[in-house]
C-alpha positions in Angstrom: -3.5 22.8 -25.9 -4.3 19.4 -24.4 -1.8 16.6 -24.3 -3.0 13.6 -26.2 -2.1 10.2 -24.7 -3.5 6.6 -24.8 -3.3 5.8 -21.1 -3.1 8.5 -18.4 -2.2 7.2 -14.9 -3.1 9.4 -12.0 -0.6 8.6 -9.2 3.1 7.9 -9.4 3.4 5.7 -6.4 4.2 1.9 -6.5 0.9 0.9 -8.2 1.0 3.6 -10.8 4.6 3.0 -11.8 4.0 -0.8 -11.8 1.2 -0.4 -14.3 3.2 2.0 -16.5 6.1 -0.5 -16.4 3.8 -3.4 -17.3 2.4 -1.5 -20.3 6.0 -0.5 -21.3 7.0 -4.1 -21.5 4.1 -4.7 -23.9 4.9 -1.8 -26.1 2.3 0.7 -24.8 3.2 4.2 -23.8 1.4 5.2 -20.6 1.9 8.7 -19.0 2.1 9.0 -15.3 1.0 12.2 -13.5 2.1 12.5 -9.8 1.7 15.6 -7.5 4.9 14.8 -5.5 8.5 15.3 -6.8 10.3 12.2 -8.1 12.9 12.2 -5.3 11.2 11.6 -1.9 13.1 12.9 1.0 11.9 10.4 3.6 12.4 6.6 3.6 9.2 6.4 5.8 8.2 2.8 5.7 8.9 -0.5 4.0 6.8 -3.0 2.0 6.6 -6.7 2.4 6.3 -8.9 -0.6 5.3 -12.6 -0.6 4.8 -14.9 -3.5 1.6 -13.3 -4.9 3.3 -9.9 -5.1 6.5 -11.4 -6.4 4.7 -13.3 -9.1 2.8 -10.2 -10.1 6.0 -8.2 -10.4 7.6 -10.9 -12.5 4.6 -10.8 -14.8 4.9 -7.1 -15.0 8.5 -7.2 -16.0 10.7 -10.3 -16.0 13.8 -9.8 -13.7 12.1 -6.9 -11.8 12.0 -8.9 -8.5 15.7 -9.5 -8.7 16.4 -5.8 -8.9 14.1 -5.2 -6.0 15.5 -7.9 -3.8 18.9 -6.4 -4.0 17.5 -3.3 -2.3 15.7 -5.3 0.4 16.0 -8.2 2.8 15.0 -11.8 2.3 12.8 -12.6 5.2 13.6 -16.0 6.6 12.0 -15.9 10.0 9.0 -14.2 11.8 8.9 -14.1 15.6 6.4 -12.6 17.9 5.7 -12.0 21.6 2.1 -11.5 22.7 1.2 -10.1 26.1 -2.4 -9.7 27.4 -2.9 -8.4 30.9 -3.6 -11.2 33.3 -2.6 -14.0 30.9 0.6 -15.9 30.3 3.0 -14.5 27.7 2.7 -16.3 24.3 5.7 -16.6 21.9 5.4 -17.5 18.3 8.1 -18.4 15.8 8.1 -19.6 12.2 10.6 -20.0 9.4 10.0 -18.7 5.9 11.2 -20.5 2.7 14.2 -18.7 1.3 13.3 -16.4 -1.6 9.6 -16.4 -0.9 9.3 -13.2 1.1 11.3 -9.9 1.1 11.0 -6.6 2.8 12.0 -3.4 0.9 12.1 0.2 1.9 9.2 2.0 0.1 11.6 4.6 -1.2 14.0 2.1 -2.7 11.1 0.2 -4.3 9.7 3.5 -5.7 13.1 4.5 -7.1 13.6 1.1 -8.7 10.3 1.2 -10.5 10.7 4.8 -11.6 14.2 4.2 -12.9 13.0 1.2 -15.0 10.8 3.5 -17.1 12.9 3.8 -20.2 11.4 7.1 -21.4 11.5 9.3 -18.4 9.5 12.0 -20.2 6.4 9.9 -19.6 6.7 10.6 -15.9 5.2 13.9 -15.0 6.1 14.9 -11.5 4.5 17.8 -9.6 1.3 17.4 -11.5 -1.7 17.6 -9.1 -4.9 16.0 -10.4 -7.9 18.3 -10.2 -10.8 16.7 -12.1 -11.9 14.9 -15.3 -14.7 14.9 -17.8 -15.7 12.0 -20.0 -15.6 13.1 -23.7 -16.3 11.4 -26.9 -13.7 8.6 -27.3 -12.1 9.0 -23.9 -11.5 11.4 -21.0 -10.2 14.9 -20.5 -8.3 15.4 -17.2 -7.0 18.6 -15.6 -3.8 18.9 -13.6 -2.2 21.8 -11.8 1.5 21.9 -12.4 3.3 22.8 -9.2 6.5 24.8 -9.2 9.9 23.3 -8.2 10.7 23.7 -4.5 13.7 25.8 -5.3 11.7 28.1 -7.6 11.4 31.8 -6.6 9.1 32.5 -9.5 5.9 34.0 -7.9 3.8 33.2 -11.1 0.6 31.2 -10.4 0.2 27.5 -11.0 -0.5 26.6 -14.6 -3.0 24.0 -15.8 -2.2 21.0 -18.0 -5.1 19.4 -19.9 -4.7 15.8 -20.8 -6.9 13.8 -23.2 -6.7 10.0 -22.9 -8.5 6.9 -24.1 -8.4 5.6 -20.5 -7.8 7.3 -17.2 -6.5 5.1 -14.4 -6.9 6.4 -10.8 -4.0 5.1 -8.7 -3.9 8.1 -6.4 -4.1 6.4 -3.0 -6.4 5.9 -0.1 -7.7 9.4 -0.4 -8.1 9.2 -4.2 -9.5 12.3 -5.8 -10.4 10.2 -8.9 -12.6 8.0 -6.7 -14.1 11.0 -5.0 -15.3 12.3 -8.3 -16.4 9.0 -9.6 -18.0 7.4 -6.5 -18.3 10.2 -4.0 -17.5 8.2 -0.9 -14.8 8.9 1.8 -12.3 6.6 3.5 -13.4 4.7 6.6 -11.7 5.4 9.9 -10.2 2.3 11.4 -9.5 4.0 14.7 -5.7 3.3 14.8 -2.6 5.5 14.5 0.8 4.3 13.3 4.2 5.8 13.9 7.2 4.5 11.9 10.6 5.2 10.4 13.3 3.4 8.4 16.6 4.0 10.1 20.2 2.6 9.8 20.5 -0.7 11.5 22.5 -0.7 14.8 23.6 -4.3 15.4 24.3 -3.6 19.1 20.7 -2.8 19.8 19.6 -6.3 18.8 16.3 -5.1 17.3 16.2 -8.0 15.0 18.4 -10.7 13.4 19.3 -10.6 9.7 16.3 -11.5 7.6 14.0 -11.4 10.7 10.6 -9.7 11.2 9.8 -9.3 14.9 6.4 -8.2 16.2 5.0 -7.6 19.7 1.4 -7.1 20.8 0.3 -5.8 24.1 -3.3 -5.4 25.3 -5.0 -4.5 28.6 -8.3 -2.9 29.5 -7.2 0.5 28.2 -5.1 -0.1 25.1 -4.0 -2.4 22.3 -0.6 -1.8 20.9 1.5 -3.5 18.2 5.2 -3.0 17.5 7.2 -4.2 14.5 11.0 -4.3 14.3 12.0 -5.6 10.8 15.1 -6.0 8.8 14.4 -3.8 5.7 17.6 -4.6 3.8 20.4 -2.3 2.7 21.5 -2.2 6.4 18.2 -0.5 7.3 15.6 -1.3 10.0 11.9 -0.5 10.1 10.4 0.3 13.5 6.7 0.8 13.8 4.3 1.4 16.6 0.5 1.1 16.2 -2.1 1.9 18.8 -5.9 2.1 18.8 -7.5 5.6 19.0 -11.2 4.8 19.0 -12.1 8.1 20.8 -10.0 10.1 18.3 -8.3 12.0 21.2 -4.8 11.4 19.9 -5.6 12.8 16.5 -7.5 15.8 18.0 -4.5 16.8 20.1 -2.1 16.9 17.2 -2.5 20.6 16.3 -1.9 21.8 19.8 1.1 19.5 20.2 2.5 20.6 16.9 2.4 24.2 18.1 4.1 23.1 21.4 6.7 20.7 20.1 7.3 21.8 16.5 9.2 19.4 14.3 9.7 16.9 17.2 6.0 16.4 17.6 5.7 13.0 15.9 8.7 11.5 17.7 7.4 12.7 21.1 4.0 11.2 20.4 5.6 7.9 19.4 7.7 7.8 22.5 4.6 8.4 24.6 3.0 5.3 23.1 5.9 3.0 24.2 5.7 3.9 27.8 5.1 0.7 29.7 6.7 -1.4 26.8 10.2 -1.4 28.4 10.2 -5.2 28.0 10.7 -4.7 24.2 14.5 -4.4 24.2 15.9 -1.1 23.1 12.7 0.1 21.5 12.8 3.5 23.2 16.4 3.9 22.4 15.9 3.4 18.7 13.0 5.9 18.6 14.9 8.5 20.6 17.9 8.2 18.1 15.6 8.6 15.1 15.8 12.0 13.3 12.5 13.8 14.0 12.0 14.6 10.3 12.1 10.8 9.5 9.2 9.8 11.8 6.0 9.3 9.9 2.6 9.5 11.7 -0.6 8.4 10.0 -4.2 7.5 11.0 -5.3 4.3 9.5 -8.2 4.3 7.0 -9.6 1.8 4.5 -12.1 1.8 1.7 -15.4 0.1 1.7 -15.6 -2.6 -1.0 -17.2 -1.5 -4.4 -19.1 -3.5 -6.9 -17.6 -1.5 -9.7 -14.2 0.2 -10.1 -15.1 2.1 -13.2 -17.5 4.8 -14.4 -20.4 4.0 -16.7 -18.3 4.9 -19.8 -15.5 2.4 -18.8 -13.1 5.2 -19.6 -12.1 5.8 -15.9 -11.0 2.9 -13.7 -9.4 2.5 -10.3 -6.4 0.5 -9.1 -4.6 -0.2 -5.8 -5.5 1.7 -2.7 -7.9 4.0 -4.7 -9.9 0.8 -5.5 -9.4 -1.3 -2.3 -7.4 0.5 0.3 -7.1 -1.8 3.3 -5.8 -2.2 6.8 -2.1 -3.2 6.7 -2.4 -6.1 9.1 -2.2 -8.9 6.5 0.4 -7.0 4.5 -1.6 -7.3 1.3 -1.8 -3.6 0.2 1.2 -3.4 -2.1 0.8 -7.1 -3.1 -2.7 -6.6 -4.4 -1.8 -3.4 -6.1 0.9 -5.2 -8.1 -1.7 -7.9 -8.9 -4.0 -5.2 -10.2 -1.2 -3.7 -12.4 -0.3 -7.1 -13.8 -3.8 -8.0 -14.8 -4.7 -4.6 -16.2 -1.5 -4.4 -18.2 -2.2 -7.7 -19.9 -5.8 -6.9 -20.6 -5.0 -3.4 -22.0 -2.3 -4.9 -24.2 -4.9 -7.2 -25.7 -7.3 -4.3 -26.2 -4.9 -1.8 -27.7 -3.5 -4.3 -30.2 -6.9 -5.6 -31.3 -8.5 -4.7 -34.6 -11.1 -2.5 -32.8 -9.3 -0.9 -29.8 -12.1 1.6 -28.9 -14.6 -1.1 -27.9 -11.9 -3.4 -26.7 -10.8 -0.9 -24.0 -14.3 -1.1 -22.4 -14.2 -4.9 -22.6 -10.7 -4.9 -21.0 -12.0 -2.7 -18.1 -15.0 -5.0 -17.6 -12.8 -8.1 -17.6 -10.3 -6.5 -15.2 -13.1 -5.9 -12.7 -14.4 -9.4 -13.1 -11.0 -10.8 -12.3 -10.1 -8.4 -9.4 -13.1 -7.2 -7.5 -14.3 -10.4 -5.9 -10.8 -11.3 -4.8 -9.9 -7.9 -3.3 -13.3 -7.5 -1.6 -12.6 -10.6 0.4 -9.1 -9.6 1.2 -10.3 -6.1 2.3 -12.8 -7.6 4.7 -10.3 -10.0 6.2 -7.8 -7.1 6.6 -10.4 -5.1 8.5 -10.9 -8.0 10.9 -7.2 -7.7 11.8 -7.9 -4.4 13.5 -9.3 -6.5 16.3 -12.4 -4.3 16.5 -15.6 -6.4 16.9 -17.6 -4.1 14.5 -15.4 -5.3 11.7 -15.4 -9.0 12.6 -18.5 -11.1 11.6 -20.2 -12.8 14.5 -19.7 -16.2 13.0 -15.9 -15.6 12.9 -15.9 -14.4 16.5 -17.6 -17.6 17.5 -15.1 -19.9 15.9 -12.9 -21.9 18.3 -9.3 -20.8 18.4 -8.1 -23.8 16.3 -10.6 -23.0 13.6 -9.6 -19.4 13.6 -6.0 -20.5 13.1 -7.0 -22.8 10.3 -8.9 -20.0 8.6 -5.9 -17.7 8.8 -3.6 -20.4 7.4 -6.1 -21.0 4.5 -6.1 -17.3 3.8 -2.4 -17.3 3.4 -2.4 -20.4 1.2 -5.2 -19.0 -1.0 -3.7 -15.5 -1.6 -0.2 -16.8 -2.2 -1.4 -19.1 -5.1 -1.8 -16.0 -7.4 -2.2 -16.0 -10.4 -3.9 -19.3 -9.9 -7.1 -19.6 -7.9 -7.8 -15.9 -8.0 -11.4 -16.1 -6.9 -10.9 -18.6 -4.1 -9.3 -21.9 -3.2 -11.6 -24.9 -3.9 -9.6 -27.0 -1.5 -10.1 -24.7 1.5 -12.9 -24.7 4.0 -13.2 -20.9 4.4 -12.0 -19.4 1.1 -13.8 -21.4 -1.6 -14.6 -19.5 -4.9 
């Protein structure tokens, strides 16, 4: 027998939980279906929230950002060292207004959002989305319910059918909902990232309290970026990113996995920092990291869409499923929270209207009008930050350095104005509506 719900959210990551929480605040029960267990074993990475993300979270649930900030670090300074072979070293430093930026371990942010759902029975963990069909008045979705890890029951997976007035796909960069609805695949950005969140060791001097440090190095053969950040709760994020245009690093993974076993990701990360001895204690912190804590991922994004919904307006996308982007400008989680904020408000209006059936379609249409133009521009700018010429418009490449810097500053000013000036900043040169 199918479960009957108003809103079914596919994906229990940050975006899915934020939407469920925003709807909860407005008296709407949304069910979340996530293939992973609730308790994630790895800390993995952290997220960075600036004013647009913070305002979106405050709109989702007043007081939420206070809870999150207690788990993270208030970022007060950003410093960088840039080395290009054959050129003088360039150092950058800037201060951040107190309370405007914070870094939070992903796992801590996830637990905070999940725990804020008052009715925990609305969170369906270990439910792997399979497919959906549009039916009269809504959508029917099929999930496979995975057994508990500790289970010794050899019985096969069982299916859970769910009927909803609206299905929201928040299932990540490799979204199965999007694959069914649109049919496209993620775009390779030719970069690989290794990272881990580890206990802070003050003697290693990886960063100061509230500091984000980043380092870039480029020569004829490689481009590498290193981040060492205060993640709060006496934790540090280390991250190493390198280009892999040929795909050779990814191709060698299976053989190296067989050769090195559980240590393979750490060994590959250490290989990338050879020649970066000038970054103080970087190798030492990676060597001290538990192998199981090291995360390795190839970077992908999603090509911009003109529509995030199907023709029935009963299936719609949110977050990385809609606009997965390169993490360079740190807008991934922020824009997902913006999505959740806007969709929660619009669905509240729809479901409390006198004719909710038609109003849901209108809410989905309005949501896309508010969100798509903004995120398409942010996605394109994020792709530029890969540094690959194929992703940078020729007119941008031809801008003099001072104009490129102005454009970058205007981008920050525009995005941070959320929820004002969503479509563009009329006072800017490069980001007008």
